[in-house]
Phi, psi and omega in degrees: 000141181252129177229164177240153177209164175273167180294321181301307181299320177305313182300317184287336190233032184303316179298315177302308186294323175299325179285325175297321181284319178295315188259331178259352177066026177287163171236145185232123177267129181256120179262147171227125181061030179082005180243142179288131182239339185198168177221147175246114179234163183289162189295321181298311178299315178300321179297320180297315184297321181293321178292319184291324174299319178294319175291320178296316180298320180293318181295319178301318176300320183291317179299314185301313181297319177298329177262005185295336179272353181264131176305145185303317184295318177298316180301311176297323172295324175294322181291316177299321183288325176296319178293315175301317175295322176294319180291325177294325181282345175283338184278000000 
């Protein structure tokens, strides 16, 4: 479950919130001045996020290298066409 709390409440109930994350695998979004500024997630989820970020960065780099010889306008047009085609096939 994902819940939200203020930074002040988080500070006051840190031990309880750590237990919720550790044992119930909850996630907690921490707000400051009504805006989300951080999240507390269990260590296993955080590790998965880190691995996914690494794979995303590697894929982005491969795409960038693959399109490096194509003018920007042409590359953007190809991406727009692929997105439009995919959206049409979803309907």
